[in-house]
N, C-alpha and C positions, 0 to 999 in steps of 0.2 A: 804332701802326700794326699791330703784330702782332695786337693784339686785334681791330682792324677786319677784318684779313684772315681771322682765324679765325671771326669772326661771319659774314662773307660766305660762307665755306666751309660753315658749318653751315646757313645760309639756303639756299644753292644745293642742298645735299643734301636738305633738306626739300622744296624745289620740285621736285627730280628725283623724289623719292619720290611726290609727288602728281601727277607727269607734267605739270608746268607748263613744264618745260624739257626739251629733247631730250638724248639720251645723249652725242652727240659734243661739244657745248659743255661739258657737265659733265665729260667725260673730259679735254678740253683744259685746262679750268680746274684740275682736280685735279692733272694733271701739272705745270702751271706753279706751283701752290701748293707741291707737294712739292719742286720744284727751288729755289724761293725759300727754303723752310724749310731745306733742306740747305745752301744757300750762306750763309745768315745764321748758322746754328747750328754748322756744321762748317768749311766752306771758308774763310770770312773770318777766323775766329780762327786757324786753322792758318797762313794766309798771313802774318798779323801776327806770330805767334810765331816763324816761321822767319826773318823778315827782321830782327827786333830782336835786338841783341846782349844786351840785358838778359835775355831769356828763354833765351839760350844759356849764360849764366854759371852756375856752381855756387855755392851759398851755404849757410850754416848760420844758422838763426834760432833764438834761444833766448829763452824767457820767463823773466825773472829778477825778483828782488825789486825791483830799482831801475828796471827797464823792459824793453824789447824790444831785444835785441842782434842785429844783422845782420852777419855776417862773410863777406867775399868774398876773392878773391885780391888785390884792389886795396886792401883795408883793411877797416875796421869802422865801424859807426855804432850808437850807442846812443840810443834814444828813451826818455825818461823817461815814466812813466805820465801825468804832467800834460800831456804833449804831445798826448794823444789826447782826442777829444771823445766818441766812441761806438764801439761795435762791434756787428756784426750777424752772426748765425750762419745759414748756409744749409746745405743737405744735404752739400755737399762742401767748404765753406770757412768760415773766420772772416774777416770783413771788418773791418779795424781802421781807423777814420776819424780823420784829422787835422782835417778840416773836412767840410762836406757834399759837397764835390766832390773831395776828396783822400783816398785810402785805399790800403791794400795788402791783399792776400789771403794768408792762411795756409792752405795745403791740409791738409785733415784726413787725407789718406792718407799724409802725411809722419810722422805719429805712429805709434809702434810698436803700440799696442793701444788699446782703448776706455778703459782707465783713464787713459792719458795724455791722451786727448781730454777726458775728464771733468775732469781736473785743470786743463787749459788753460782750459776753459770756466769753471770756478770762479774761477781767477785773473783772467781777463778781466772777469768780473762784479764781482769785488771791487775791482779796480783802476780799471776804466773805467766800468762800468755800462752802461745802455742809454739 
């Protein structure tokens, strides 16, 4: 849906540039597009994070030889490397998958420096693969 909205925005900008549509409808569409983008990208995630107790809790996650260990105030959970099927790296996170629809994210900004990120990347590639 986001792709379709962006294609429509680009198409309307091209039509506006060739004077096929008027300025007022283009301006209204642009404002609506911007509001939709802000609500999907910023407001919706923030409202979910503020309501969920999971995102209010503090935790420690460590990548170990036997697996990934998650420690919270309520207890701890160790997932062995065999429990994971894949991992994906994005600009801000490592996504570690249990199945195609079940995963958790490890934020890269939680690492101290680039060498820790590189070590985590290497460990995930060795233990999980892509």
